[in-house]
C-alpha positions as CSV (number, residue, x, y, z in Angstrom):
1,M,103.6,165.5,120.8
2,K,99.8,164.6,121.2
3,L,97.9,163.7,124.0
4,Y,94.6,162.1,123.5
5,D,91.5,163.3,125.1
6,S,90.1,159.5,125.6
7,G,91.1,156.1,125.5
8,I,92.5,154.5,122.1
9,Y,92.8,151.1,120.7
10,L,96.1,150.1,119.4
11,V,95.8,147.4,116.8
12,N,98.6,145.5,116.1
13,G,101.1,147.4,117.7
14,R,100.9,150.1,115.2
15,D,98.0,151.5,114.3
16,I,96.1,153.9,116.8
17,V,92.4,153.9,116.7
18,E,90.2,156.3,118.6
19,E,87.1,154.6,120.3
20,E,84.7,156.1,117.8
21,N,86.6,154.9,115.1
22,M,86.8,151.5,116.4
23,T,85.2,149.0,114.1
24,Q,86.5,145.5,115.1
25,P,84.6,143.6,117.3
26,V,86.3,143.7,120.8
27,S,85.1,145.3,123.9
28,R,87.0,147.8,125.6
29,E,87.0,145.3,129.0
30,E,88.6,142.4,126.4
31,A,91.1,144.9,124.8
32,A,92.4,146.3,128.1
33,R,93.3,142.7,129.2
34,N,95.8,142.7,126.1
35,T,97.8,145.4,127.3
36,M,101.5,143.9,128.7
37,A,100.9,145.8,132.2
38,Y,97.6,143.7,132.6
39,G,99.4,140.4,132.1
40,I,102.1,141.0,134.3
41,L,99.8,142.4,137.1
42,E,97.6,139.5,136.6
43,A,100.6,137.0,137.2
44,H,101.6,138.8,140.4
45,N,98.1,139.2,141.6
46,T,97.0,136.9,144.7
47,S,93.4,138.4,145.2
48,G,92.0,136.5,142.5
49,N,90.1,139.8,141.6
50,M,91.9,142.1,138.9
51,Q,89.9,145.4,140.3
52,K,91.5,144.9,143.8
53,L,94.9,143.6,143.6
54,Q,97.3,142.1,145.7
55,I,100.5,141.8,144.5
56,K,103.5,139.8,145.5
57,F,107.1,140.8,143.9
58,D,109.6,138.7,142.9
59,K,112.5,140.9,144.0
60,L,113.4,143.9,146.4
61,T,115.9,146.2,146.4
62,S,117.1,149.3,148.7
63,H,120.0,151.8,149.5
64,D,121.9,152.9,152.2
65,I,119.8,155.6,153.4
66,T,116.8,153.5,153.4
67,F,117.3,149.6,154.2
68,V,118.2,150.3,157.8
69,G,115.2,151.8,158.6
70,I,113.2,149.1,156.7
71,I,115.0,146.1,158.3
72,Q,114.8,147.6,161.6
73,T,110.8,147.6,161.3
74,A,110.8,144.5,159.8
75,R,112.8,143.2,162.7
76,A,110.5,145.1,165.2
77,S,107.4,143.1,163.4
78,G,108.9,139.4,163.6
79,L,111.3,139.4,160.8
80,E,113.2,136.1,160.2
81,K,114.5,135.8,157.2
82,F,114.1,137.4,153.7
83,P,111.5,135.6,151.8
84,I,112.5,136.6,148.1
85,P,116.0,138.3,146.9
86,Y,116.3,141.5,148.5
87,V,119.5,143.5,147.3
88,L,121.2,146.3,149.8
89,T,123.3,148.4,147.6
90,N,125.5,151.3,149.1
91,C,125.3,154.2,146.6
92,H,123.8,157.6,148.7
93,N,125.7,157.1,152.0
94,S,129.0,156.3,150.2
95,L,131.3,159.0,151.1
96,C,131.6,158.5,154.9
97,A,132.4,162.2,155.1
98,V,131.1,163.4,157.9
99,G,129.2,162.1,160.6
100,G,132.3,160.0,162.4
101,T,131.6,156.2,162.0
102,I,127.8,156.8,161.0
103,N,127.8,155.8,157.2
104,E,130.2,153.0,157.3
105,D,128.1,151.6,160.6
106,D,125.2,151.6,158.0
107,H,127.2,149.6,155.5
108,M,128.3,147.2,158.3
109,F,124.6,146.6,159.4
110,G,123.6,145.9,155.7
111,L,126.2,143.3,155.3
112,T,125.5,141.5,158.6
113,C,121.5,141.7,158.1
114,A,122.2,140.1,154.5
115,K,124.1,137.3,156.1
116,K,121.7,137.0,158.8
117,Y,118.5,137.0,156.9
118,G,119.9,136.1,153.4
119,G,120.1,138.9,151.4
120,V,122.8,140.4,148.6
121,Y,125.0,143.1,149.8
122,V,126.5,145.6,147.0
123,P,129.6,147.4,148.7
124,P,130.0,151.3,148.5
125,H,131.1,152.7,144.8
126,Q,130.2,149.3,143.3
127,A,126.9,150.4,141.6
128,V,124.1,152.7,142.0
129,I,120.8,150.7,142.8
130,H,119.1,150.9,139.7
131,Q,122.2,150.0,137.3
132,F,122.9,147.1,139.6
133,A,119.3,146.0,139.2
134,R,119.3,146.3,135.5
135,E,122.6,144.3,135.4
136,M,122.1,141.5,137.7
137,L,118.1,141.6,138.8
138,A,115.7,142.6,136.0
139,G,114.3,139.9,134.0
140,G,111.3,139.9,131.6
141,G,107.7,139.7,132.8
142,K,109.2,140.2,136.5
143,M,108.3,142.8,139.3
144,I,110.6,144.3,141.4
145,L,109.6,146.9,144.5
146,G,112.2,149.3,145.4
147,S,112.9,151.8,148.5
148,D,113.8,154.6,145.9
149,S,111.4,156.5,143.7
150,H,113.3,155.8,140.5
151,T,112.6,152.0,140.8
152,R,112.2,151.8,136.8
153,Y,113.1,148.7,134.9
154,G,110.4,148.8,132.4
155,A,112.8,149.2,129.3
156,L,113.8,145.6,130.1
157,G,110.4,144.0,130.4
158,T,110.4,144.2,134.1
159,M,107.6,146.3,135.8
160,A,109.2,148.1,138.8
161,M,107.7,150.3,141.3
162,G,109.2,152.9,143.8
163,E,107.8,153.2,147.2
164,G,108.3,153.7,151.0
165,G,109.9,151.3,153.0
166,G,106.7,150.1,154.9
167,E,105.5,148.7,151.5
168,L,109.1,146.8,151.4
169,V,108.3,145.4,154.9
170,K,105.2,143.9,154.0
171,Q,106.8,142.0,151.1
172,L,109.2,141.1,154.0
173,L,106.4,139.7,156.0
174,S,105.0,137.8,153.1
175,Q,102.2,140.4,153.0
176,T,101.2,142.4,149.8
177,Y,101.0,145.4,147.8
178,D,97.4,146.5,147.5
179,I,96.4,148.8,144.7
180,N,93.4,149.0,142.5
181,M,94.1,148.3,138.8
182,P,96.0,151.3,137.8
183,G,94.8,152.8,134.4
184,V,97.2,151.9,131.5
185,V,98.5,155.0,129.2
186,A,100.3,154.0,125.9
187,I,103.5,155.8,125.2
188,Y,103.5,155.5,121.4
189,L,106.7,156.3,119.8
190,K,107.3,156.8,116.1
191,G,110.1,158.1,114.0
192,E,113.9,158.4,114.9
193,P,116.0,160.8,117.4
194,R,118.0,163.2,115.1
195,P,121.7,163.5,115.9
196,G,122.8,165.2,119.2
197,V,119.2,164.2,121.0
198,G,119.5,161.7,123.9
199,P,117.5,160.1,126.2
200,Q,117.3,162.8,128.8
201,D,115.7,165.3,125.9
202,V,113.0,162.6,125.2
203,A,112.0,162.2,128.9
204,L,112.1,165.7,129.5
205,A,109.9,166.4,126.3
206,I,107.2,164.0,127.9
207,I,107.3,165.0,131.4
208,G,107.2,168.8,130.1
209,K,103.6,167.4,128.8
210,V,102.3,165.7,131.2
211,F,103.2,166.3,134.6
212,A,101.1,169.5,135.0
213,N,97.7,167.9,134.2
214,G,98.3,164.5,135.9
215,Y,97.9,162.5,132.7
216,V,99.7,159.7,133.6
217,K,99.2,160.0,137.8
218,N,99.3,156.7,139.6
219,K,98.9,154.8,136.2
220,V,101.4,152.6,134.2
221,M,103.1,154.1,131.3
222,E,103.3,151.6,128.3
223,F,105.8,152.0,125.6
224,V,104.5,151.1,122.5
225,G,104.9,151.8,118.8
226,P,107.4,151.6,115.7
227,G,109.6,154.1,117.4
228,V,110.8,151.5,120.0
229,A,112.8,149.6,117.8
230,G,115.1,152.2,116.4
231,L,116.2,152.9,120.1
232,S,119.2,151.5,121.7
233,A,119.0,149.4,125.2
234,D,120.7,152.2,127.0
235,F,118.6,154.7,125.3
236,R,115.1,153.2,126.6
237,I,116.6,152.9,130.1
238,G,117.6,156.5,130.2
239,I,114.3,157.5,129.1
240,D,112.3,154.9,131.5
241,V,114.3,156.0,134.7
242,M,112.5,159.4,134.2
243,T,108.9,158.3,134.1
244,T,109.1,158.8,137.9
245,E,108.7,162.5,137.4
246,T,105.5,162.0,135.6
247,T,104.1,160.8,138.9
248,C,102.7,157.5,136.9
249,L,102.8,154.5,139.0
250,S,104.9,152.1,136.9
251,S,106.1,151.7,133.3
252,I,106.9,148.8,130.9
253,W,107.6,148.7,127.7
254,Q,107.4,146.4,124.5
255,T,110.7,144.3,124.1
256,D,112.5,142.7,120.9
257,E,116.2,141.3,120.0
258,T,117.6,144.6,121.1
259,I,116.6,143.8,124.6
260,E,117.1,140.2,124.3
261,E,120.9,141.3,123.4
262,F,121.1,143.0,126.4
263,Y,120.5,140.3,128.4
264,E,122.7,138.1,126.5
265,I,125.8,140.8,127.1
266,H,124.8,140.4,130.8
267,G,125.1,136.8,130.6
268,R,121.6,136.3,131.5
269,K,119.9,135.0,128.1
270,E,117.4,133.3,129.9
271,D,115.9,136.3,131.9
272,Y,114.7,137.6,128.4
273,K,111.2,137.4,127.6
274,E,109.3,139.1,124.4
275,L,106.6,141.5,125.6
276,K,104.1,143.1,123.2
277,P,100.5,144.3,123.4
278,G,97.9,141.7,121.9
279,K,96.5,142.4,118.8
280,V,94.0,145.0,119.9
281,A,94.8,146.5,123.4
282,Y,92.9,149.0,124.9
283,Y,94.5,152.1,126.6
284,D,93.1,154.8,128.7
285,G,94.8,157.3,127.1
286,C,97.8,157.9,124.7
287,V,100.8,160.1,124.6
288,E,101.9,160.0,120.9
289,V,105.5,161.0,120.4
290,D,107.5,161.7,117.1
291,L,110.9,161.4,118.2
292,S,112.2,163.3,115.1
293,E,110.6,166.2,116.1
294,I,112.4,166.3,119.9
295,K,115.3,168.8,120.2
296,P,118.0,169.2,122.6
297,M,115.9,169.9,126.2
298,I,116.7,171.9,129.2
299,A,114.5,171.7,132.4
300,M,115.1,175.0,134.2
301,P,115.0,175.3,138.1
302,F,113.3,174.0,140.1
303,H,111.2,171.3,138.9
304,P,111.7,168.3,136.0
305,S,108.5,169.6,134.1
306,N,109.9,173.0,133.8
307,T,111.0,172.4,130.3
308,Y,112.2,174.3,127.0
309,T,114.4,173.3,124.3
310,I,117.5,174.7,124.4
311,D,116.9,176.6,121.2
312,E,113.9,178.2,122.8
313,L,115.9,179.0,125.8
314,K,118.6,180.8,124.0
315,A,115.9,182.6,121.6
316,N,114.0,184.2,124.6
317,L,116.5,184.0,127.6
318,Y,115.6,187.1,129.5
319,D,112.1,186.3,129.5
320,I,112.4,182.7,130.4
321,L,114.6,183.6,133.2
322,D,112.5,186.2,134.4
323,D,109.8,183.3,134.5
324,V,112.4,181.2,136.6
325,E,112.7,184.1,138.9
326,K,109.1,184.3,139.4
327,K,108.9,180.6,140.2
328,A,111.9,180.8,142.6
329,Q,109.9,183.4,144.7
330,I,107.5,180.6,145.4
331,S,109.8,177.5,145.9
332,L,112.2,179.6,148.0
333,D,109.5,181.5,149.6
334,G,111.6,184.4,148.8
335,K,114.0,183.7,152.0
336,V,116.9,185.0,149.6
337,P,117.6,186.6,146.6
338,Y,117.9,185.0,143.3
339,T,118.6,185.5,139.8
340,L,120.3,183.8,136.9
341,K,120.7,187.0,134.8
342,D,124.1,187.5,136.1
343,K,125.1,184.2,134.4
344,V,124.3,186.2,130.9
345,I,127.6,187.1,129.0
346,D,127.7,188.6,125.6
347,G,124.0,187.3,125.4
348,Q,125.2,183.7,126.2
349,L,124.0,181.9,129.6
350,Y,127.3,180.5,131.4
351,V,127.1,177.6,133.6
352,D,129.2,177.0,136.3
353,Q,129.2,173.4,136.6
354,G,128.2,170.1,134.4
355,I,127.3,166.9,135.9
356,I,126.7,163.3,134.3
357,A,125.7,161.0,137.0
358,G,123.7,158.4,138.5
359,C,120.7,156.0,137.1
360,A,120.1,158.5,134.5
361,G,122.9,160.0,133.3
362,G,125.9,157.2,134.4
363,G,124.9,154.7,131.4
364,F,127.6,153.3,129.3
365,E,126.4,155.0,125.9
366,N,125.6,158.7,127.6
367,I,129.4,158.8,128.9
368,C,130.5,157.5,125.6
369,A,128.7,160.1,123.5
370,A,129.8,163.0,125.9
371,A,133.6,161.8,125.2
372,D,132.9,161.6,121.5
373,I,131.8,165.3,121.7
374,L,134.7,166.3,124.1
375,R,137.4,164.7,122.4
376,G,140.0,166.9,121.6
377,A,138.5,169.8,123.4
378,S,139.3,171.0,126.7
379,I,136.9,172.5,129.6
380,G,139.2,175.4,130.5
381,A,140.6,176.9,133.3
382,D,137.7,179.0,134.7
383,A,135.2,178.6,137.1
384,F,133.2,175.5,134.9
385,T,133.7,172.0,136.1
386,L,132.6,168.8,134.7
387,S,132.3,165.4,136.7
388,V,131.2,162.1,135.4
389,Y,129.9,159.2,137.5
390,P,129.9,155.8,135.7
391,A,126.9,154.0,137.1
392,S,128.7,151.1,137.9
393,T,132.4,149.5,138.1
394,P,131.6,147.2,135.4
395,I,131.0,150.5,133.2
396,Y,134.0,152.1,134.5
397,M,136.0,149.2,133.5
398,E,134.9,149.1,130.3
399,L,135.3,152.7,129.8
400,A,138.9,152.6,130.8
401,R,139.4,149.4,128.5
402,N,138.1,151.2,125.2
403,G,140.2,154.5,125.9
404,V,137.0,156.9,126.5
405,L,138.3,157.2,130.5
406,A,141.5,158.4,129.2
407,D,139.6,160.8,126.4
408,L,137.4,162.2,129.6
409,L,140.3,162.9,131.9
410,E,142.2,164.4,129.0
411,T,139.7,167.3,128.6
412,G,140.3,168.1,132.5
413,A,136.6,166.1,133.5
414,V,136.8,164.4,136.9
415,V,135.5,160.7,136.5
416,K,134.3,159.5,140.0
417,T,133.0,156.0,141.1
418,A,129.6,155.0,141.3
419,F,127.5,157.0,143.5
420,C,123.8,159.0,143.9
421,G,125.5,162.2,145.7
422,P,124.5,164.6,142.8
423,C,121.2,163.6,142.5
424,F,120.5,164.5,146.1
425,G,122.9,166.9,147.2
426,A,125.7,164.9,148.7
427,G,128.2,165.8,146.6
428,D,129.5,168.2,144.0
429,T,127.4,171.3,145.8
430,P,127.9,174.0,143.6
431,A,129.4,177.5,145.0
432,N,126.4,180.2,146.1
433,N,124.6,181.5,143.4
434,A,126.1,179.0,140.8
435,F,124.2,177.5,138.0
436,S,124.5,173.7,137.5
437,I,123.4,171.5,134.4
438,R,123.0,167.8,135.0
439,H,122.1,164.6,133.8
440,T,120.6,163.6,136.6
441,T,116.9,162.9,137.8
442,R,115.5,165.7,139.5
443,N,116.4,169.5,140.3
444,F,114.0,170.4,143.3
445,P,115.2,173.4,145.6
446,N,118.4,172.5,147.4
447,R,118.6,169.2,145.7
448,E,122.2,170.1,144.5
449,G,123.1,170.5,148.6
450,S,122.6,174.2,149.1
451,K,121.0,175.7,152.2
452,V,118.2,178.3,152.0
453,Q,118.0,178.4,155.8
454,N,121.9,179.4,156.0
455,G,121.3,182.2,153.0
456,Q,122.9,179.8,150.4
457,I,121.3,179.1,146.9
458,S,122.2,177.5,144.1
459,S,120.4,175.8,141.5
460,V,120.3,173.0,138.7
461,A,118.9,172.6,135.5
462,L,118.5,168.9,133.8
463,M,120.1,168.5,130.4
464,D,121.0,165.2,128.6
465,A,125.0,164.1,129.0
466,R,125.3,165.3,125.2
467,S,124.6,168.9,125.6
468,I,126.2,169.1,128.8
469,A,129.3,168.0,126.9
470,A,128.9,170.3,124.0
471,T,128.5,172.8,126.8
472,A,131.7,171.8,128.2
473,A,133.8,171.8,125.2
474,N,132.2,175.5,124.7
475,K,133.9,176.6,128.1
476,G,130.8,176.6,129.9
477,F,128.4,178.4,127.9
478,L,125.2,176.8,127.2
479,T,125.4,174.8,123.9
480,S,123.1,172.4,122.3
481,A,124.6,169.2,121.1
482,E,122.9,169.7,117.7
483,E,125.9,172.0,117.3
484,F,128.1,169.3,117.7
485,T,129.3,168.4,114.1
486,G,131.7,165.3,114.4
487,N,131.0,161.6,114.7
488,Y,129.9,159.4,117.3
489,R,131.6,156.0,117.3
490,H,128.9,154.1,119.0
491,Q,131.4,151.9,121.2
492,K,129.9,148.3,122.0
493,Y,129.9,147.2,125.7
494,F,131.2,144.3,127.0
495,F,130.0,143.6,130.8
496,D,132.5,141.9,132.9
497,K,131.2,140.7,136.2
498,T,134.3,139.7,137.7
499,I,134.4,142.5,140.1
500,Y,130.9,141.6,141.0
501,E,131.9,138.1,141.7
502,N,135.1,139.3,143.7
503,R,133.3,141.9,145.8
504,I,129.6,141.5,146.2
505,F,128.1,139.1,149.0
506,D,125.4,137.1,147.8
507,S,123.9,134.5,150.1
508,K,121.7,132.8,147.6
509,G,118.9,133.0,149.8
510,V,120.5,130.9,152.4
511,A,120.0,132.6,156.0
512,D,122.6,132.3,158.7
513,P,120.8,133.0,162.0
514,S,123.5,132.9,164.1
515,V,125.0,136.0,162.7
516,E,125.0,138.6,165.0
517,I,124.1,142.1,163.1
518,Q,126.5,144.9,163.6
519,F,125.0,148.1,165.0
520,G,126.3,151.6,165.3
521,P,125.5,154.5,168.0
522,N,123.5,156.1,165.6
523,I,121.5,153.2,164.5
524,K,118.1,153.6,166.4
525,D,115.0,151.4,167.0
526,W,111.6,153.0,166.3
527,P,110.0,154.9,169.2
528,E,106.9,153.3,170.7
529,M,103.8,154.6,168.9
530,P,100.6,154.5,170.3
531,A,97.3,153.4,168.6
532,L,94.7,155.8,167.2
533,A,92.3,157.3,170.5
534,E,88.6,157.6,170.0
535,N,88.7,161.2,169.7
536,L,91.9,163.4,168.5
537,V,92.9,166.9,169.2
538,L,95.4,168.3,167.0
539,K,97.4,171.6,166.5
540,V,98.2,173.1,163.2
541,V,101.6,173.4,163.2
542,S,102.6,174.3,159.7
543,E,100.7,175.9,156.7
544,I,101.9,175.4,153.3
545,H,100.3,176.9,150.3
546,D,102.8,176.2,147.5
547,P,101.3,174.4,144.5
548,V,103.3,171.6,145.4
549,T,105.3,170.2,147.9
550,T,108.3,168.1,147.4
551,T,109.5,165.0,150.1
552,D,112.6,167.1,150.0
553,E,110.7,170.0,151.8
554,L,109.1,167.9,154.3
555,I,112.4,166.3,155.1
556,P,115.5,167.4,153.2
557,S,118.1,165.1,151.4
558,G,121.5,165.7,151.3
559,E,123.0,166.9,154.6
560,T,120.2,164.9,156.7
561,S,121.3,161.4,154.9
562,S,123.7,160.4,157.7
563,F,120.6,160.4,160.1
564,R,118.6,158.2,158.1
565,S,119.1,155.5,160.9
566,N,118.1,157.5,163.7
567,P,114.6,158.4,163.6
568,L,114.6,161.0,166.3
569,G,117.9,162.6,165.1
570,L,116.4,163.0,161.7
571,A,113.1,164.1,162.7
572,E,114.9,167.2,163.9
573,F,115.6,168.2,160.3
574,T,111.7,167.9,159.5
575,L,110.6,170.8,157.4
576,S,113.8,172.6,158.3
577,R,114.0,174.1,154.8
578,K,110.3,175.2,154.6
579,D,109.0,175.8,157.9
580,P,112.1,176.0,160.2
581,A,109.7,176.4,163.4
582,Y,107.9,173.2,162.8
583,V,110.0,171.1,165.0
584,G,109.7,173.3,168.0
585,R,105.8,173.6,167.5
586,A,105.2,169.6,167.2
587,K,107.5,169.1,170.1
588,E,105.9,171.6,172.3
589,I,102.0,170.2,171.7
590,Q,103.7,166.6,171.9
591,K,104.3,167.3,175.6
592,A,100.7,166.9,175.9
593,E,100.6,163.1,174.5
594,K,103.4,162.1,176.4
595,A,101.8,163.4,179.9
596,L,98.7,161.4,178.6
597,E,100.6,158.4,178.1
598,A,102.1,158.8,181.9
599,G,98.4,159.3,183.0
600,E,99.3,162.8,184.0
601,C,97.1,165.7,182.8
602,P,98.2,167.3,179.7
603,A,96.9,170.6,179.8
604,E,99.5,171.2,182.6
605,A,102.3,170.0,180.4
606,V,100.8,172.7,177.9
607,P,99.0,175.2,179.3
608,E,97.2,176.5,176.3
609,L,95.2,173.3,176.1
610,K,93.0,173.8,179.2
611,P,91.0,176.5,177.5
612,V,90.9,174.3,174.0
613,M,89.8,171.4,176.3
614,D,87.1,173.5,178.2
615,A,85.7,174.6,174.8
616,I,85.6,170.9,173.7
617,R,83.8,169.2,176.7
618,A,81.3,172.2,176.9
619,H,80.0,170.3,173.7
620,F,81.6,166.6,174.1
621,S,81.1,166.1,177.9
622,D,82.3,162.3,177.6
623,V,85.7,163.6,176.3
624,S,88.3,162.6,178.7
625,K,92.1,162.1,179.0
626,E,91.0,158.3,178.7
627,N,89.8,158.6,175.2
628,I,91.7,161.4,173.8
629,G,95.1,161.6,171.6
630,I,96.9,164.9,171.5
631,G,99.3,165.7,168.4
632,S,100.0,167.9,165.8
633,T,98.9,168.3,161.8
634,I,100.4,170.2,158.8
635,F,98.2,171.5,155.7
636,A,99.6,171.4,152.6
637,V,98.0,172.0,149.3
638,K,99.8,168.9,147.1
639,P,102.4,167.2,149.2
640,G,104.6,164.2,148.5
641,D,106.1,164.9,144.9
642,G,109.3,163.3,144.2
643,S,111.5,161.0,146.7
644,A,109.8,157.6,147.8
645,R,111.5,158.1,151.3
646,E,109.3,157.2,154.2
647,Q,110.9,159.7,156.5
648,A,108.9,162.2,155.0
649,A,106.1,160.7,156.7
650,S,107.7,158.9,160.2
651,C,109.6,162.3,160.9
652,Q,106.2,163.8,161.2
653,K,104.8,160.7,163.3
654,V,108.0,160.4,165.9
655,L,107.4,164.2,166.7
656,G,103.3,163.4,167.4
657,G,101.9,164.0,164.3
658,W,98.7,162.3,163.5
659,A,97.6,163.4,160.3
660,N,98.1,165.5,157.2
661,I,95.5,167.6,155.7
662,A,95.8,168.2,151.8
663,N,93.7,169.3,148.9
664,E,95.5,166.3,147.4
665,Y,98.3,164.1,147.5
666,A,101.2,164.3,144.8
667,T,102.0,160.7,144.7
668,K,100.5,157.4,145.8
669,R,104.3,156.6,147.6
670,Y,103.6,159.5,149.9
671,R,100.1,158.6,151.0
672,S,101.1,155.1,151.6
673,N,104.1,156.4,153.6
674,L,101.5,158.4,156.0
675,I,99.3,155.3,156.1
676,N,101.9,152.9,157.2
677,W,103.2,155.2,159.8
678,G,99.5,155.4,161.2
679,M,98.7,159.0,160.3
680,L,95.3,159.8,158.8
681,P,95.4,161.2,154.7
682,F,92.8,163.6,155.3
683,L,91.4,165.4,152.1
684,I,89.7,168.8,152.4
685,P,88.4,170.7,149.1
686,A,90.4,173.5,147.7
687,G,89.1,176.9,148.4
688,N,88.3,178.5,151.7
689,L,90.5,176.8,154.5
690,P,88.7,176.7,157.8
691,F,91.5,176.9,160.1
692,A,95.1,178.3,160.0
693,N,98.5,177.8,161.5
694,G,98.0,177.6,165.3
695,D,94.5,176.5,165.4
696,Y,93.3,173.4,167.6
697,L,91.2,170.9,165.6
698,F,89.1,168.3,167.3
699,F,87.9,165.1,165.6
700,P,85.4,163.5,167.9
701,Q,85.0,159.6,167.6
702,V,87.4,159.3,164.8
703,R,88.4,156.0,165.6
704,K,84.9,154.9,165.0
705,A,84.8,156.6,161.8
706,V,88.0,155.1,160.1
707,A,86.7,151.7,161.6
708,D,83.1,152.1,160.4
709,K,84.6,153.5,156.6
710,V,82.6,156.7,157.1
711,D,83.0,158.7,153.9
712,S,83.0,162.2,155.6
713,I,84.6,163.1,158.8
714,T,83.2,165.9,160.9
715,G,85.9,168.2,162.4
716,Y,86.1,171.3,164.3
717,V,88.0,174.3,164.5
718,V,88.2,175.1,168.5
719,K,87.7,179.0,168.6
720,A,87.2,181.0,171.9
721,D,83.4,181.5,170.7
722,G,82.9,177.8,170.4
723,L,83.2,175.3,168.0
724,K,83.1,175.5,164.1
725,E,82.4,172.6,162.1
726,F,84.2,171.4,158.9
727,Q,84.3,168.2,156.7
728,V,87.3,166.1,155.9
729,T,87.3,163.1,153.9
730,L,90.0,159.7,153.7
731,G,89.6,158.4,150.4
732,E,89.8,154.8,149.7
733,L,91.3,152.6,152.1
734,T,91.7,149.1,152.1
735,D,90.9,147.4,155.4
736,D,94.5,146.7,156.1
737,E,95.7,149.9,155.6
738,R,92.4,151.2,158.3
739,E,93.7,148.6,160.5
740,I,97.4,149.9,160.5
741,I,96.0,153.4,161.2
742,L,93.8,152.0,164.3
743,K,96.9,150.0,165.3
744,G,99.2,153.4,165.4
745,C,101.4,152.1,162.7
746,L,102.8,149.4,160.7
747,I,104.8,147.9,163.4
748,N,102.2,147.7,165.7
749,Y,99.8,146.6,163.1
750,N,102.5,143.6,162.6
751,R,102.8,142.7,166.3
752,R,98.9,141.5,166.4
């Protein structure tokens, strides 16, 4: 795999020409307009300026731990009907196993909202969000926005983006998605995958190459080259869904008769559109991938970029396990002992669990290939277990009809319904100290459901379904699918949408205002949020120095899912895995803001504020309770990797958070979530941090600085001996984003 140091030209869709060798008479600017990404973005841009995009999407999609909050936000902002198709799937809170009526209440909320506002409702266990979108929503040259980070349908010619709920709210209110024109990086595929190599192997190889260096961060990955034609639709989809883990903005692939056949199989041939780059296209970078050189891969805990070939792991087992233990000390803050060395038996690594599931692993082709490897074998009667989750009921139905379901069950595998739980810790949680291999999307700490704060730890490695099946056939001892010498049957897929026609509510875009929304006791409105004050006093209530902080660490997945419709209830879990004292500290300083709102003295509510305010007024005599806001902030080196869940930001806001301070933000998604909840996305240079956890910071005239588009904002650390100055920046903000921050949040902005 090769990463080019500068931009390249792609000639006739096949030949890579580096800039210094380009002889054709075409400018970079003209050639940049010949990418597929440019054409799709131009068709959806409403600004008239291709450098400052204002995008309107064709369709929206959400699942049941995001759509309640999104619709509640939109309702508070004046929503009357869904202006474009909006699909509400129920694939995350599907078990209804804990929390009493909570999960099913959310589902009934979604069904009644689909009726009232004119949407589509997909009941639990019918399909995971992204498989339904592939089967029923994607279209060539279209754009889809989803409130899940793995919203990726580029292999089908659809540019899709995963964002926090605030961005979907804007689309529901006929507003736009505002971004600068992103860079476009060519992912140039050549060669053909060797037997036993699946899409997850290719995806992990790419992620391992580009994540740490940020090569494609916030850019569009455009898959081109002769190697694309040799890949099936399912194979392309399996690579594409994992592009999220590179921190790219979106993805798009050249399309051909293979994708045309996909649409034809799904009864939507008219939605196919041929996409390919122009005769000469310019890319801001290029990742050249020889598919024939990729071997079965494994991403060891605790990140999809922690990649090795399986052969490399087996040859250097103890050295790599040593490295994993070192990474664990960082990821887990040394809170629990962690090792995988006790999994080594007679020189082989023993695995406790295998999972093939969700939008990444649950495709028809992956499951059939796994069944081919397992046919006639047994997973054994020891600790190892294997669970398979087809990504949709139509896939499940076809597996039953063609005999694959019986083949899997005969081995001792368990085949379950469409559900995203194994991807985020709401199902199949392994035993303490157990090791799970999964064809799912992520392997962050606790993503499998264990709770470090309770002394529990298990961990996940990511692998392709084929090597998971080979490991299962070897009774749980780690095995590469290249060791399988049998034949793959390559069964043909037949899509039957009868179950969808029987079970899915589709309003066909017709709203019925007479429908009463069905609420439950856990579905709460957002609390009132004040506008940005003239001056801010912020207490630092958490300080995180990990190289990257995931959204799972900011607000845990798994056990918190049932509270996603209850802003105050969910907020109790904020940073619970990373900094359990955070919530108490944030609530304590929030008492001062509540005192201000009641017209009372904040120093009486929080006595430690008195010397702080005295020190501030000694230098800024005009500061008073009439022009000041008081709240909390956190510092993290690089927060926001991973999920699109807006709650990573909104939970801080409902606890009185007014800002994050970071060296950089891991994703555009998380920074946008901060902004949409009225939080200042402060940046500070890496190096000597001028403050520490527990310090008070003062930002005078911060409202004016935001409104006046000041590049650098002066802050002060409030100490007993006076104020110590430092500088922060906000980065680029659109006028609307500034107004949202000034108003206090997106809801307030839309109530104007």
